[in-house]
C-alpha positions, 0 to 999 in steps of 0.5 A: 019667055021670062024676062026682067022688067025694069020699073015693072012695079012692086009685082016685079020685085025679087021675092014679090011672088015667092019662090019657085024651084026649077030644073035648068037642063040647058043654057047658053050665053043668052038664056036659060031653059028650065022645066016648070010645071011640065013645060020648057020655059026660057029665061033671059040672062037679065031674068036670071040675074034679077030673080035667081037667089039660089042655084045647085049643081048636080054631080053624079059620082059615076060622072066624076069617077067611072066615066071621067069628067070632061074638060079636066074638071077637078072635084078637089078644086071645086071643094076647095073653092066652095070652102073658101066662100062659105 
């Protein structure tokens, strides 16, 4: 499990080892599960908060239109929210 290490020295600072792009197909209130180098790896929320500096969400057009998004998701509202923070 990847976890944040308080007072771990220079090698534990954000950016000290460069970046790593991973796909995160699963999460809950306590952790995120990513796929890295073909393996599943769990990250604590503390790790995510300390080291994640960029995140992207994938929204398939079929999911938004043909099948219909669950839970009342509103694409127009997402776009308005994103424009407000750019």
